[in-house]
N, C-alpha and C positions, 0 to 999 in steps of 0.2 A: 094328403093320403100318404100312408106309409106303408109299402109293400114289404112283407116280410118283418113284421113288427116285433115278432117273437114274444118275449114276456113284457115288453113296453119300455125298455130301458132309454131308448131314443125318444119314444112318445112322452115319457115322464119330462124329459128335458125340454121338448117342444112346448108342453102344456105349461111349465113353469115360465116360459117365455110369452105365454099368452096365445099360443096357437091352439086351434081346435082340430083335433087329429082323428082321421078315419083309418083304422088299422085293417090290413089283410094278411091272414096268417093260416098256414096250412094244418098247424098242429093245435087241437082243440085245447090241451092243457096250458101251452103257452098263450093262446088267445085269451083264455078266462083270466089269467094274471094281467094281460096287457088292458083289460076292460076298465081297470082303475084310472087309467091315464088317457083313455080314447073315449071320444063320444060315442063311437061305434066301432065294434070288431067284426068282421065277417071272416067265417072260416071257409077258405077258398083254396083250391089249387090254381096258382097263378097262370099256369099253362093252359087252364080250362075256364077262363074268366067269362062270366056273363052277368054284368053288373048293372046294366043300364035299367032293368026293371026295379032293381033294388036302391039305386042311387039317382037322385033327381038333381042334386046340386053340382056345381062345378068347383074345382079347386084351384088355389092359387099356386101350389106346389104339390108335386107328386114326387115322392122319394123311392129310390131303389138302392139301399144300403148293402153292398155286397149280395146282390140278388140276381142280376141278370146273367151272371155265369153259371147260375143253377138251373135256368130254364132250357127247355128244348128249343123254343122259338122265341127268343127275346125281341126280335124284330116285330113280330106278330102281336106280342104284348105291348110294345111301345106304340104301335099304330092303334091298337085298340083304345089305349088310355088317352090318346091325344084328344078325343072327343070329349074326355072328362075334366080337361083343362078350360079355365076361364079365358077371356079375351087375352090377358096378359100374362098368362100361366107358363110355368116352366117345369121341366123335369130336372131333378138332381140325382146324380148317381155316382157311387163309388165303386171302381172297377179295378181288380189287380192286373198288374202288368205282367204278362207271361215272358216279355223279353227282359225281364229283370236281370241285371248282370250275374247274379249268383247262378241262375238257371242257364244263361248263356254258356258259363264255364262249366256247369255240370253236363250240358249238351256236347260240349266240345270232348268231354271225357266219355261220352257215349251213354250217359245216365239220364233217363226220364222216369222218375220214380215217384208215385202218387204219395201223398202225405195225409195225415189225419187232419192237419189244419194248414192254412197258408195258400200260396198261389197255386199249387198243385193238390189241393183238397180233393180227396177221393169223390166228393159230391158234385165238384165242378164238370159241367158238360160242355161249356164253351170256353175258349181262352182268347184273350184280347191283348193287342198292342195298340198304339195310338191310332194307326192307320185304319184298323178295322173297326174301332169305336166310332169314328167319324162315319165309316161306310155303313155301320149298323143304324145309327141315327138317321142319316140321309135317307137310307132305303125305308125308313118308317116315317119319313114326312117331317122331319126335324132338321134344324140347323145347330150345330155347336157353337154356342156364343162364348164358352169360356171352358178352359181346362186347367184345373190346378194340380200340379204335380208333387205328390207326397214322395220325398226322397230318402233313401237309406244307403249310406256310403257301403260300398262293397270293399272288403279287406284287400289291400293291394298285395300283401304277402301271399293270399290265398290265390289271387290271380296269377302272380309270378310262379307259385307252386305248380298250379294247373298247366300253364304254359310249358314249363320245364318237363313235367311228367309226360306231355304229349309230343315232345320234341320240337317245340316252337321257341321263337326268340323271346326270352323272358327278361331282357334288359329294362332297366327303368324307363327308356324311351317308349319301348313296346307296350308295357304295362299302362304308361300314361296315355298312348294313343287309344288303346282299347277301352280304358276306363272313362275316357272322354266323348266315346261315341254317344250318339243321341240317345236319351232316356235309359242310359246304362244303369244309373243309380235311382231310377223311378221305380218305386215299389207298388204305387197305386195312383191311378188317376182319380180327380173328383170332377165330374163333368156337369156343367150347365147347358140345357138344350131347350130350344122353344120350337113350337110348330112352325115349319116354313109356309108362309103365307104372304099375300101381297101387302097386306097391312103391316106384317113384320118385316118386311124387305128393307124399309129405311132404317129401322132399328138394328137390323142385321148388318147392314152397311156401316152404320154407326158404331156398332160393336166391333166389327171387323176393323174399322179405322182406328178405333181405340187400341185393339189388339195388335195393329201393326205398329202404332206409336209405341206401345210397350215393347214390341219385338225389335223396333229400331233403337230404342233406348238401350235394350239389352244387348243388341249388336254393337252400339257405340261403347257400351261398358266392356264388351268382350274385345273391342279393338283396343281400347285403353289397357286392358289386361295383357293383350298380345303384345302391344307396344313395350309395356312395362317388362314382359317376358323377354322381348328381344333385346331391351337395354340390359337386362339382367344377363342374357346370353352373350352380348357383346362383351360385358364386364368379364363374364366368365372365360370367353375366348381369350381376352387380354391377359387375365390371369394365367391361362393355359400355356399363353406364349411366353410369359415370364418363367413359368415352371419349366417349359421346353429349354429356355436359356440355361436356367439353373440346372436342368438335368443334364444339358451338354458340359456344363461346368463340372457337375458331379461325376460324368463319365470320364473326364480328365483326370479328376481326383482319383477314380477307380483305377485308372491305367497306372497312375503313380503308386497307388496302393499295391497294385498287381507287381510292378517292379520292386517295390519295397518287400513284398512277399517272396519273391524269388531269391532276393538278396537274403533275407531271413532263412529261407529254406536252405540255401547253400551254407551260411554260417551255421545253421543247426546241424547239417550233415557233418561239417568239419568237426563242430563241437562234439557230436556223437562219436565220431572216430576218435578224438582226443580222449575222451571219457572212456572209450573201449580200451585204448592204449594204456590209460591211467589205471584202470581196472585190472588190466593184465599185470601192471607193474606192482599193483598192490597186492595181487595174488602171489606174485614171485616173492615180494618182499615178506609177505606173511609166511610163506614156505621157509625163506631164510631165517626169519625170526624163530619160527618153530625148531629148526634145526639147530640154532644158536642156543635156544632155551633148553633143547635136550643135551647139547654139549655142557651148557653151564650146570645143569642138574647132574650130570655124569661127573663133572669136575668136583662139584661140591660133595657129591657122595665119596669121590677119592680123597678130597682134602678131609672130609670128617673122618675117613678110615686112617689117613696119614696122621691126623691129630690123635687119634686113639693110640696109634702106634708109638707116636712121639711121646704121649703121656706114659704109656707102658715103659718105653725105653728109660725116660726120664726117672720113673720109680725104680727101675733096675739100677740105674746110675747111682741113685741116692743109696739104694740098699748097698751097692758096692763100696761107695764112699765110706758108709757106715762100718761096713766089714774091714776096710782097709784101716780106718782110724782104729778100731778095736784091735786089729793085728799089730799096728804100730806100737799102740801102748804095750800090748803083750811082748812084742820084741824088746821095747825099751826095759821091761820088767825083766826079762831074761838076761839082756845085757848087764843090768845091774847085778843081777844074781851071779852072772859068769865073772864079773868084775870082782865081787866079793869073793868068789871061789878062788879066782886068780890071786888076789891079794892074800888070801889064807895061805894059798899054795907057796907063794913067795915067802910068807913068814916062816912057813914050815921048811 
């Protein structure tokens, strides 16, 4: 029997596996679709069950797939359907875990917001963790023979961010301790429960024994894991000790570097002073050079003027030489004339 069979998507799978299914569904339209896969579909409000007149057979399995959290009185419904199970019958139920890690972190932030889907679905009337799942079934006359945990990892960066936002330790160790808490990563429980009776007592003990064996095995595996972690931690401690020694050596190097830095700073200051003095000398030299360049320019101007005067003087001298030469020739001619005149006078 499948409670909350909806349109029959699970009933279809069960039918394909050779099961004969009776469906219980509150929505008439969905129930009509589910009839293709069920031998019988009853349109009923599960919180108001009265099936004993309509059902005469007993069932091997009764399922509640994400149904119990939608009921007003899930214990009452479980108690009612116990009489519908055959001698070795069992109830299978999938139930969301309200203590899933993501919602724990949201509660730490002060958030408890209903959603359209998921663990905080707006239509959920009850919320469960593992402890009150056991309490619900036991109060309805069952013992839980098996719990399968469907896990979804909670992002550690998100956990660290929330811890930091609310002012708590967000170190890797704190995040690891929190995320390793019991059922932190369990999103949903898949529960197998059987009616608690004297006949089932031995079966219950055997199942508990099997469960304990599994838990002991898991505990041993956890011990092996912890031993491995301890060995890894010892190795890490050894590595850290080596790093501490290396760090001390680095500190000595840092001190040497600090001394070198002081010497370099002293040298830098001296070099800066020398550069400043050199700059001052360069400025003075540039000033002297400019003065000399001005004097040279002035001398070149004077020299150019002197050259012009000398050229003019040379021209005048040349003209005077030419005049004197002409004068000499003229005088020589006059002397010759005078000599001729003198000779004629002598003759006369």
